VEXZA-87426 format. One record per residue: residue in one letter; x, y, z of N, C-alpha, C in turn. Coordinates in nm, 3 decimals, always signed. Example, Ala and Ser with C-alpha at 12.3 -4.5 7.8 and 13.67 -1.06 7.14 Angstrom:
REM residues 2
(a; (+1.319; -0.569; +0.780); (+1.230; -0.450; +0.780); (+1.320; -0.330; +0.780));
(s; (+1.285; -0.225; +0.708); (+1.367; -0.106; +0.714); (+1.290; +0.003; +0.787));
REM end
This chain:
REM residues 85
(m; (+0.084; -0.116; +0.000); (+0.000; +0.000; +0.000); (+0.089; +0.123; +0.000));
(k; (+0.055; +0.220; -0.082); (+0.135; +0.341; -0.091); (+0.102; +0.435; +0.024));
(d; (+0.204; +0.504; +0.070); (+0.185; +0.599; +0.179); (+0.124; +0.728; +0.127));
(a; (+0.043; +0.792; +0.211); (-0.015; +0.921; +0.174); (+0.093; +1.028; +0.173));
(f; (+0.192; +1.015; +0.260); (+0.301; +1.110; +0.268); (+0.433; +1.034; +0.256));
(p; (+0.484; +1.021; +0.132); (+0.607; +0.943; +0.116); (+0.726; +1.011; +0.183));
(s; (+0.818; +0.931; +0.228); (+0.938; +0.981; +0.294); (+1.028; +1.050; +0.192));
(p; (+1.088; +1.164; +0.229); (+1.174; +1.233; +0.132); (+1.302; +1.158; +0.100));
(d; (+1.346; +1.070; +0.187); (+1.469; +0.996; +0.160); (+1.446; +0.868; +0.081));
(r; (+1.322; +0.833; +0.055); (+1.290; +0.714; -0.025); (+1.280; +0.755; -0.172));
(p; (+1.347; +0.681; -0.263); (+1.340; +0.718; -0.405); (+1.200; +0.697; -0.462));
(s; (+1.169; +0.774; -0.565); (+1.037; +0.763; -0.626); (+1.025; +0.631; -0.702));
(s; (+0.901; +0.588; -0.721); (+0.876; +0.462; -0.790); (+0.924; +0.468; -0.934));
(s; (+0.904; +0.581; -1.000); (+0.946; +0.591; -1.140); (+1.098; +0.584; -1.152));
(l; (+1.171; +0.639; -1.057); (+1.317; +0.629; -1.059); (+1.362; +0.484; -1.041));
(v; (+1.300; +0.415; -0.948); (+1.336; +0.275; -0.922); (+1.302; +0.188; -1.043));
(i; (+1.186; +0.213; -1.105); (+1.148; +0.136; -1.224); (+1.246; +0.162; -1.338));
(g; (+1.281; +0.288; -1.360); (+1.376; +0.322; -1.466); (+1.513; +0.258; -1.445));
(l; (+1.564; +0.268; -1.323); (+1.694; +0.207; -1.294); (+1.688; +0.055; -1.305));
(s; (+1.578; -0.003; -1.266); (+1.564; -0.149; -1.277); (+1.557; -0.193; -1.422));
(l; (+1.490; -0.115; -1.506); (+1.486; -0.148; -1.649); (+1.625; -0.140; -1.711));
(i; (+1.702; -0.037; -1.673); (+1.838; -0.025; -1.724); (+1.923; -0.142; -1.676));
(l; (+1.910; -0.177; -1.549); (+1.985; -0.290; -1.494); (+1.946; -0.421; -1.562));
(m; (+1.816; -0.439; -1.588); (+1.772; -0.560; -1.658); (+1.824; -0.565; -1.801));
(a; (+1.832; -0.448; -1.867); (+1.887; -0.445; -2.002); (+2.035; -0.481; -2.002));
(l; (+2.109; -0.431; -1.904); (+2.251; -0.466; -1.895); (+2.271; -0.615; -1.866));
(i; (+2.189; -0.670; -1.778); (+2.197; -0.813; -1.750); (+2.160; -0.892; -1.876));
(g; (+2.061; -0.844; -1.951); (+2.023; -0.911; -2.076); (+2.135; -0.909; -2.179));
(l; (+2.206; -0.796; -2.189); (+2.320; -0.789; -2.281); (+2.431; -0.884; -2.237));
(f; (+2.455; -0.888; -2.108); (+2.556; -0.979; -2.056); (+2.516; -1.124; -2.081));
(e; (+2.388; -1.153; -2.064); (+2.340; -1.289; -2.087); (+2.351; -1.327; -2.235));
(y; (+2.328; -1.230; -2.323); (+2.339; -1.257; -2.467); (+2.485; -1.286; -2.505));
(a; (+2.579; -1.216; -2.440); (+2.720; -1.230; -2.476); (+2.791; -1.343; -2.401));
(r; (+2.725; -1.404; -2.306); (+2.789; -1.506; -2.224); (+2.800; -1.638; -2.299));
(p; (+2.889; -1.725; -2.251); (+2.888; -1.861; -2.305); (+2.758; -1.931; -2.268));
(v; (+2.719; -2.024; -2.349); (+2.590; -2.091; -2.333); (+2.583; -2.169; -2.201));
(q; (+2.694; -2.221; -2.155); (+2.692; -2.307; -2.037); (+2.677; -2.229; -1.906));
(v; (+2.691; -2.097; -1.910); (+2.685; -2.017; -1.788); (+2.544; -1.961; -1.772));
(s; (+2.481; -1.991; -1.659); (+2.346; -1.943; -1.632); (+2.352; -1.828; -1.531));
(i; (+2.290; -1.716; -1.566); (+2.294; -1.599; -1.477); (+2.154; -1.550; -1.443));
(f; (+2.055; -1.636; -1.449); (+1.918; -1.593; -1.426); (+1.896; -1.537; -1.286));
(v; (+1.979; -1.574; -1.191); (+1.964; -1.526; -1.054); (+1.987; -1.375; -1.045));
(l; (+2.067; -1.319; -1.136); (+2.093; -1.176; -1.134); (+1.968; -1.093; -1.159));
(y; (+1.869; -1.149; -1.224); (+1.744; -1.076; -1.249); (+1.665; -1.051; -1.120));
(l; (+1.696; -1.123; -1.014); (+1.623; -1.104; -0.889); (+1.649; -0.968; -0.826));
(v; (+1.768; -0.912; -0.846); (+1.801; -0.783; -0.785); (+1.708; -0.672; -0.833));
(p; (+1.695; -0.646; -0.964); (+1.602; -0.541; -1.005); (+1.456; -0.575; -0.976));
(l; (+1.421; -0.703; -0.982); (+1.283; -0.741; -0.953); (+1.246; -0.717; -0.807));
(l; (+1.336; -0.747; -0.717); (+1.309; -0.721; -0.575); (+1.302; -0.571; -0.546));
(l; (+1.389; -0.494; -0.611); (+1.383; -0.348; -0.593); (+1.249; -0.292; -0.638));
(v; (+1.203; -0.335; -0.755); (+1.077; -0.284; -0.808); (+0.960; -0.332; -0.723));
(a; (+0.960; -0.457; -0.684); (+0.848; -0.509; -0.606); (+0.836; -0.441; -0.470));
(t; (+0.949; -0.404; -0.410); (+0.942; -0.339; -0.280); (+0.910; -0.191; -0.289));
(h; (+0.952; -0.125; -0.397); (+0.930; +0.020; -0.408); (+0.806; +0.057; -0.488));
(a; (+0.776; -0.016; -0.594); (+0.667; +0.025; -0.683); (+0.542; -0.062; -0.669));
(g; (+0.553; -0.176; -0.607); (+0.436; -0.260; -0.588); (+0.451; -0.395; -0.655));
(i; (+0.368; -0.486; -0.612); (+0.378; -0.625; -0.658); (+0.340; -0.640; -0.805));
(w; (+0.241; -0.563; -0.852); (+0.198; -0.578; -0.991); (+0.304; -0.530; -1.088));
(v; (+0.373; -0.424; -1.054); (+0.484; -0.378; -1.138); (+0.595; -0.482; -1.136));
(g; (+0.619; -0.543; -1.021); (+0.718; -0.650; -1.012); (+0.682; -0.770; -1.097));
(i; (+0.553; -0.804; -1.101); (+0.509; -0.916; -1.184); (+0.528; -0.884; -1.332));
(i; (+0.495; -0.763; -1.372); (+0.512; -0.723; -1.512); (+0.660; -0.727; -1.551));
(l; (+0.746; -0.675; -1.465); (+0.888; -0.677; -1.496); (+0.947; -0.818; -1.490));
(s; (+0.889; -0.906; -1.412); (+0.938; -1.044; -1.411); (+0.908; -1.113; -1.543));
(v; (+0.793; -1.081; -1.602); (+0.762; -1.135; -1.735); (+0.859; -1.077; -1.837));
(l; (+0.886; -0.947; -1.826); (+0.980; -0.884; -1.919); (+1.122; -0.937; -1.901));
(s; (+1.158; -0.977; -1.781); (+1.293; -1.027; -1.759); (+1.314; -1.165; -1.819));
(a; (+1.208; -1.235; -1.849); (+1.221; -1.365; -1.915); (+1.254; -1.350; -2.063));
(a; (+1.224; -1.235; -2.121); (+1.244; -1.214; -2.264); (+1.391; -1.221; -2.306));
(p; (+1.486; -1.154; -2.238); (+1.626; -1.164; -2.284); (+1.681; -1.306; -2.281));
(g; (+1.644; -1.384; -2.180); (+1.689; -1.523; -2.176); (+1.633; -1.604; -2.290));
(f; (+1.507; -1.580; -2.323); (+1.444; -1.649; -2.435); (+1.511; -1.611; -2.566));
(v; (+1.534; -1.482; -2.586); (+1.598; -1.435; -2.709); (+1.740; -1.491; -2.720));
(g; (+1.811; -1.492; -2.608); (+1.946; -1.548; -2.610); (+1.947; -1.695; -2.645));
(d; (+1.853; -1.770; -2.590); (+1.846; -1.913; -2.620); (+1.806; -1.938; -2.765));
(v; (+1.716; -1.856; -2.818); (+1.673; -1.873; -2.957); (+1.786; -1.837; -3.053));
(t; (+1.858; -1.729; -3.025); (+1.966; -1.689; -3.116); (+2.083; -1.786; -3.111));
(w; (+2.105; -1.851; -2.997); (+2.210; -1.950; -2.988); (+2.161; -2.088; -3.030));
(a; (+2.033; -2.101; -3.063); (+1.971; -2.227; -3.109); (+1.989; -2.338; -3.006));
(i; (+1.950; -2.308; -2.883); (+1.959; -2.407; -2.776); (+1.839; -2.500; -2.786));
(p; (+1.862; -2.630; -2.800); (+1.747; -2.721; -2.803); (+1.684; -2.734; -2.665));
(v; (+1.554; -2.740; -2.662); (+1.482; -2.756; -2.536); (+1.463; -2.905; -2.512));
(v; (+1.513; -2.952; -2.398); (+1.502; -3.092; -2.363); (+1.406; -3.103; -2.245));
(i; (+1.298; -3.175; -2.265); (+1.200; -3.196; -2.160); (+1.218; -3.338; -2.108));
(p; (+1.253; -3.351; -1.979); (+1.278; -3.486; -1.926); (+1.152; -3.566; -1.913));
REM end
């Protein structure tokens, strides 16, 4: 729930969302350039937790869906076969 009187030392939601999007883009670029055997999906938790705590759970859910896109694009461009056990 958002406060009626936000604290002046707490960053605004739009600033946190913007910084998280930039951080997710950098992680996505790193994931695209990484070797296929190295998994870095845990790094996406940092911007997602920041957004979920500052901007709300629904914004966190939306960004979690968006954070799956770079991994998918990286796997498709590297032609990783999907193996279902």
